[in-house]
C-alpha positions in Angstrom: -23.2 -15.0 10.2 -24.5 -12.9 7.3 -22.2 -9.9 8.2 -19.2 -12.2 8.5 -19.9 -13.7 5.1 -20.4 -10.3 3.5 -17.2 -8.9 5.2 -15.0 -11.8 4.1 -16.3 -11.8 0.5 -15.7 -8.0 0.4 -12.2 -8.7 1.6 -11.7 -11.0 -1.3 -12.2 -14.4 0.3 -14.1 -17.3 -1.2 -16.8 -18.6 1.2 -18.4 -22.0 1.6 -20.7 -22.5 4.5 -23.6 -24.1 6.3 -25.8 -23.2 9.1 -26.5 -26.9 9.9 -24.0 -28.1 12.5 -23.9 -31.7 11.3 -22.9 -30.7 7.8 -19.9 -28.6 8.7 -17.4 -31.5 9.1 -18.3 -32.9 5.7 -17.9 -29.4 4.2 -14.5 -29.0 5.8 -13.3 -32.4 4.6 -14.6 -31.9 1.1 -13.5 -28.3 0.6 -10.2 -28.2 2.3 -10.6 -24.6 3.5 -7.8 -22.3 4.4 -9.7 -21.4 7.6 -12.9 -22.3 9.5 -15.1 -19.7 11.0 -17.2 -21.5 13.6 -20.2 -20.2 15.5 -19.7 -21.9 18.9 -23.4 -21.8 19.7 -24.8 -23.7 16.7 -22.1 -26.1 15.6 -22.9 -29.7 16.5 -23.6 -29.8 20.2 -21.2 -26.9 21.0 -17.9 -25.4 19.9 -15.9 -27.6 22.2 -17.3 -30.7 20.6 -16.8 -29.3 17.1 -13.1 -28.5 17.5 -12.5 -31.9 19.2 -14.0 -33.6 16.1 -12.0 -31.4 13.7 -8.7 -32.1 15.6 -9.3 -35.8 15.7 -9.5 -36.2 11.9 -6.2 -36.1 9.9 -7.7 -34.2 7.1 -9.0 -31.4 9.3 -6.6 -31.3 12.3 -4.4 -28.5 11.1 -7.2 -26.1 9.8 -7.1 -22.8 11.7 -10.4 -22.2 13.5 -11.8 -18.8 14.6 -14.7 -19.1 17.0 -17.6 -16.7 17.0 -18.9 -16.4 20.6 -22.0 -14.9 22.0 -22.0 -11.7 24.2 -21.4 -12.9 27.8 -18.9 -15.6 26.7 -15.9 -13.4 27.1 -14.7 -15.5 30.0 -14.7 -18.6 27.7 -12.2 -17.3 25.1 -9.2 -19.0 26.7 -11.2 -22.3 26.8 -11.7 -22.2 23.1 -8.1 -21.2 22.4 -6.8 -24.0 24.7 -8.9 -26.5 22.7 -7.3 -25.5 19.4 -9.0 -22.4 18.2 -6.7 -19.8 16.6 -8.8 -16.8 17.7 -12.2 -15.9 19.1 -14.5 -13.0 18.2 -17.4 -11.9 20.4 -20.7 -10.9 18.7 -21.7 -8.5 17.4 -19.1 -9.0 14.7 -16.9 -6.0 14.0 -15.9 -6.2 10.3 -12.4 -4.8 10.9 -11.8 -7.2 13.9 -13.0 -10.1 11.8 -10.8 -9.3 8.8 -7.8 -8.7 11.1 -8.4 -12.1 12.9 -8.7 -14.0 9.6 -5.4 -12.5 8.2 -3.6 -13.1 11.5 -4.8 -16.7 11.7 -3.8 -17.4 8.1 -0.4 -15.8 8.6 0.3 -17.9 11.7 -0.7 -21.2 10.0 1.2 -20.5 6.8 4.6 -20.3 8.5 
């Protein structure tokens, strides 16, 4: 996620993150982020479990979530959207696509 972090910092966003799946929920609860960028492969047991946990907690249920998926997971995009993701991006991350997805997700949730 190094490129994602660099891209979002360059676009002016403040970033807090963890590469340890079990820590992400505490980080979300304690930091009240405007958006969560979630690597579906490494978070908890998988991205489906992660979003289920986020949506079950009152303090995190409305956070927009963009999933980062592995190449070959294109057929799973709708599954992650149906579970509550606001967008999905397939690796390798394209900086322009990421920035556009973040702004779009933030705009939809601020309405």
